[in-house]
Each structure stands twice: as C-alpha cells, then as structure tokens.
C-alpha positions as CSV (number, residue, x, y, z in Angstrom):
1,M,70.1,191.5,109.5
2,S,72.2,194.5,109.2
3,K,75.7,195.2,108.0
4,S,78.1,196.1,110.7
5,K,79.2,199.7,110.8
6,A,81.9,199.4,113.5
7,N,84.3,201.4,111.8
8,S,87.5,202.4,114.0
9,G,89.6,203.8,111.1
10,C,92.3,201.4,112.3
11,L,93.8,200.9,109.0
12,K,94.2,204.7,108.2
13,G,97.6,205.3,106.6
14,Q,97.9,201.6,105.5
15,V,97.9,200.1,102.2
16,A,96.1,196.9,101.2
17,I,96.1,194.7,98.0
18,V,92.9,192.8,97.6
19,T,92.6,190.1,94.6
20,G,89.4,189.1,93.2
21,A,88.2,192.7,94.0
22,A,85.7,193.1,91.2
23,Q,82.8,191.3,93.0
24,G,81.7,189.0,95.8
25,I,83.8,188.4,98.8
26,G,86.7,190.3,97.1
27,Y,84.5,193.4,96.7
28,A,82.9,193.2,100.2
29,T,86.5,192.9,101.6
30,A,88.0,195.9,99.5
31,I,85.0,198.0,100.8
32,R,85.4,197.0,104.6
33,L,88.9,197.8,104.5
34,A,88.4,201.0,102.8
35,E,85.9,201.9,105.5
36,E,88.7,201.3,108.1
37,G,90.8,203.8,106.3
38,A,93.1,201.7,104.2
39,A,94.3,202.8,100.6
40,I,93.2,199.8,98.4
41,A,95.0,198.4,95.3
42,L,92.4,196.1,93.5
43,F,93.6,193.2,91.4
44,D,91.0,191.3,89.1
45,M,90.7,190.3,85.5
46,N,87.2,192.0,85.0
47,K,88.1,195.5,84.0
48,E,84.6,196.8,83.9
49,L,83.6,195.5,87.4
50,L,87.0,196.6,88.6
51,K,86.3,200.3,87.9
52,N,83.0,200.0,89.8
53,T,84.9,198.9,92.8
54,E,87.3,201.5,92.4
55,A,84.7,204.2,92.1
56,K,82.8,203.0,95.1
57,I,86.0,203.1,97.3
58,Q,87.0,206.7,96.0
59,A,83.5,207.9,96.9
60,L,84.4,206.8,100.5
61,G,87.2,209.4,100.4
62,V,89.9,206.7,100.2
63,R,92.5,206.4,97.6
64,A,92.1,203.3,95.3
65,M,93.7,201.9,92.1
66,G,92.3,199.0,89.9
67,L,94.7,196.9,88.0
68,V,93.9,194.1,85.5
69,V,96.2,191.1,86.9
70,D,96.2,187.5,86.1
71,I,97.5,186.3,89.5
72,S,98.7,182.9,88.0
73,N,101.4,185.0,85.9
74,E,104.6,185.6,87.7
75,D,105.6,188.7,85.6
76,Q,102.2,190.3,86.1
77,V,102.1,189.7,89.8
78,Q,105.5,191.0,90.4
79,A,105.0,194.1,88.1
80,A,101.7,194.9,89.7
81,V,102.8,194.5,93.4
82,T,106.0,196.7,92.6
83,K,103.8,199.3,90.9
84,V,101.5,199.3,94.0
85,H,104.4,199.7,96.3
86,K,105.9,202.5,94.2
87,E,102.6,204.4,93.9
88,F,101.4,204.1,97.5
89,G,104.7,204.1,99.2
90,S,104.2,200.9,101.4
91,L,102.1,197.6,101.7
92,E,101.0,196.7,104.9
93,I,98.1,194.3,104.0
94,M,97.6,191.5,101.3
95,V,94.2,189.7,100.9
96,N,94.1,187.0,98.3
97,V,90.5,186.3,97.4
98,A,90.7,185.5,93.7
99,G,89.6,181.8,93.1
100,I,88.0,179.6,90.4
101,W,85.9,176.3,90.7
102,S,84.1,173.8,88.5
103,F,82.1,170.6,89.4
104,I,83.5,167.4,87.8
105,P,83.5,163.9,89.2
106,L,87.1,162.3,89.9
107,E,87.2,159.9,87.0
108,Q,86.1,162.6,84.5
109,L,88.5,165.1,85.9
110,T,91.2,166.0,83.3
111,F,94.7,167.0,84.1
112,E,94.3,170.2,82.1
113,E,91.4,171.2,84.2
114,W,93.4,170.2,87.4
115,K,96.1,172.5,86.4
116,R,93.7,175.5,85.5
117,I,92.2,175.3,89.0
118,Q,95.6,175.1,90.6
119,A,97.2,177.9,88.6
120,V,94.7,180.4,90.0
121,N,93.9,179.0,93.4
122,L,97.4,177.7,94.6
123,D,99.9,179.1,92.4
124,G,98.3,182.6,92.4
125,P,98.3,182.7,96.3
126,F,101.9,181.6,96.3
127,L,103.0,184.4,93.8
128,M,101.2,186.9,95.7
129,N,102.3,185.8,99.3
130,R,106.0,185.8,98.0
131,A,105.8,189.2,96.5
132,A,104.1,190.8,99.4
133,F,106.3,188.9,102.0
134,V,109.5,190.5,100.6
135,L,108.2,194.0,101.1
136,M,106.7,193.3,104.4
137,K,109.9,191.7,105.9
138,E,111.8,194.8,104.9
139,A,109.1,196.9,106.5
140,R,109.1,194.4,109.5
141,Y,105.3,194.5,109.5
142,G,102.5,192.9,107.5
143,R,99.2,191.1,107.5
144,I,98.5,188.2,104.8
145,I,95.0,186.8,104.7
146,N,94.3,184.1,102.2
147,I,90.9,183.0,101.4
148,G,90.3,179.1,101.9
149,S,87.1,177.2,101.7
150,S,84.9,175.0,103.8
151,A,85.1,172.6,100.8
152,F,88.3,171.5,102.1
153,F,87.0,170.4,105.4
154,L,84.0,168.9,104.0
155,G,85.8,167.0,101.2
156,S,83.2,168.3,98.7
157,A,82.3,165.7,96.0
158,W,83.1,166.5,92.5
159,M,85.6,169.1,93.6
160,A,88.9,167.3,94.1
161,H,90.7,169.9,92.1
162,Y,89.2,172.7,94.1
163,T,89.5,171.2,97.6
164,A,93.1,170.1,96.9
165,S,94.0,173.8,95.9
166,K,92.4,175.2,99.1
167,G,94.3,172.5,101.2
168,G,97.4,173.8,99.7
169,V,96.6,177.5,100.6
170,I,96.4,176.5,104.2
171,G,99.8,174.7,104.1
172,L,101.2,177.7,102.2
173,T,99.8,180.1,104.8
174,R,101.1,178.1,107.8
175,T,104.8,178.3,106.3
176,V,104.5,181.9,105.6
177,A,103.2,182.3,109.3
178,S,106.3,180.3,110.4
179,E,108.8,182.4,108.4
180,G,107.1,185.7,109.1
181,G,106.4,185.9,112.8
182,E,109.8,187.3,113.6
183,F,109.5,190.1,111.1
184,G,106.1,191.2,112.5
185,I,104.1,189.4,109.6
186,T,101.1,187.4,110.4
187,A,99.5,185.1,108.0
188,N,96.0,183.5,108.3
189,V,93.2,181.9,106.3
190,V,89.7,182.8,106.2
191,A,87.5,179.9,105.0
192,P,84.0,180.7,103.9
193,G,81.2,178.3,103.7
194,L,78.3,178.6,101.2
195,T,78.1,182.3,100.6
196,N,75.6,184.6,99.0
197,T,77.4,185.9,96.1
198,E,76.7,186.1,92.4
199,G,79.4,183.6,91.8
200,G,78.4,181.4,94.6
201,K,74.8,181.3,93.7
202,S,75.6,180.4,90.2
203,S,77.5,177.4,91.3
204,F,75.1,176.0,93.9
205,G,72.8,174.5,91.3
206,A,69.2,173.6,92.2
207,E,67.5,175.8,94.8
208,E,66.5,172.6,96.6
209,Y,70.2,171.7,97.1
210,V,70.8,174.8,98.9
211,K,67.6,174.4,100.9
212,N,68.7,171.0,102.0
213,F,72.2,172.0,102.7
214,V,71.1,174.8,104.9
215,A,68.6,172.5,106.8
216,S,70.9,169.6,107.4
217,Q,74.5,171.1,107.6
218,L,74.4,174.6,109.0
219,Q,73.7,175.5,112.5
220,V,73.1,179.2,111.5
221,K,70.0,178.4,109.0
222,R,70.9,180.5,106.2
223,L,73.7,181.3,103.6
224,G,76.6,183.5,104.6
225,E,76.9,187.0,103.3
226,A,80.0,188.5,101.6
227,Y,80.2,191.3,104.3
228,E,80.4,188.7,107.1
229,V,83.5,187.1,105.6
230,A,84.8,190.6,105.0
231,E,84.5,191.3,108.8
232,A,86.7,188.3,109.6
233,V,89.3,189.5,107.1
234,A,89.2,193.1,108.4
235,Y,90.0,192.0,112.0
236,L,93.0,189.8,110.8
237,A,94.2,192.6,108.8
238,S,94.2,195.0,111.8
239,P,96.9,195.7,114.3
240,A,94.7,194.2,117.1
241,S,95.2,190.8,115.5
242,G,99.0,190.7,116.0
243,Y,99.1,187.5,118.1
244,I,97.1,185.4,115.7
245,T,99.0,183.7,112.9
246,G,99.0,180.5,111.0
247,Q,95.3,180.0,111.9
248,T,92.4,179.1,109.7
249,I,89.1,181.0,110.6
250,N,85.8,179.3,109.4
251,V,83.1,181.7,108.5
252,N,80.7,178.8,107.7
253,G,77.5,178.9,109.9
254,G,78.6,175.9,111.7
255,S,78.9,173.4,109.0
256,R,82.2,172.2,110.7
257,Y,83.7,172.9,114.1
258,M,87.7,172.9,114.1
C-alpha cells in the first residue's frame, strides 16, 4: 500500500487553514494540501508538534504559519483568522479537523463533559466556519471542509456526546452550503471511520476489539490511513469539486453505505 503522489499543483496560489494540524488527520491534510501548492496556516493547541508540521511543509517549498489557537474561544478564532488573511492576503480553503472524544456510558455522562466535547467539536467548527465564510463571501469563492465521524452513523455506544457533536457538524455544514452556494462557496463533510492515527489508536482499546471490528464491520479489511482521509479532503478543496456541496463523504472502509 503506497501513498498517492498524484499532485497536480491545483491549489497553487491559494491559502488554507487546517485546524488540528499538529498530528493525525490534520497533519496529513495539511501536508497533502501543501503538496498541491497551497500556503497553509496551521491551528492547534500543541505548540511543539505544530512546529514540526510547519517545518515539514516549509521543506516542501511552501509557505506555512503555525498558530496556537483554541478553536472553542471566539476571540482567539477571530484574531487568528484575521491574522491569516492579513499575512497571506486571502483565504480560499478552511478545513476543520480538530476534535476530542471520550468513552462514557450515558448514565455516567456529566453535563460538564458533554459541554467540553461540544465546545471543541461543534462550537469550534461554528466559529471557524463563520469567520471563514465572511471572508469567502466577500471574495466570492471558498471551500469549507469539516471533519465528521462514522460514529454518528453507527450510533456508537458510550459516545453520546461525541456522536451528537458530529451530527451537529453535518447539520451546520448543510446550512453553510445552502447560504454559500450563490457566492461560490462549497461546504462538505468528510466522515472517517476507524483511522490508524496515534490519537485513534489510543482510543481503540483492546487490540482484540479492533480485530473484531475490522472483521465484522468493514468491507475493506483494515483500518483507514490518515492520508486516505486527506485525499478526500484535497479533492473537495480543489476547484474541480465546485458542483459538490452539502454532502457527507464517508471514508470508512464500507462500515456503512449512505
């Protein structure tokens, strides 16, 4: 299995923001968009790993800027997006990857934990979408891609707070698509299944669980890779995807068809 190298340079001259860019799917997405020529603004809370992503993109000969941003904080989001637009001169692509999760049975789920998950997974995308939308509407062009999750379609046990947040992201994205179409803005969701990232592996639990899930739930008998999710994002971020909006693209190995 090899990573795709079908780079067309179709994003050269464009500017992208990727949240959660320090590792996992966010890192893979930032690298993939940079391979296509986009300048990348990297948002994350992990300063050290963020520096690593920034250096990797700069090594590709592409401009990158890492910013420590809490996407659940309205003031930080607005300041960071404004800074990117000022420093880079435009904003064509926004990819919202940052997310958190935990596993708690419903009867043990506290309201505080519910709010903690919603703050990052739903409030964050709202703030990022709104800030990007204003700039893209003025420019009459934009590509917004929000990361969902197969957990929403599976109704994953012990994840009521997480699945609800990802369902909210789908609803948010559809409305952004409805409001943005006439201004050349598309908005879509990419919903990964179990993906072979450091964060993902730490949440899978027992190796036997993963083995059984792959055997019983997936048509492609392996975990997904972060770069495979990034490929879907890269297409939706490209000019070629201009007639696709309001959609949810599942990258899940066939765990669900919809």
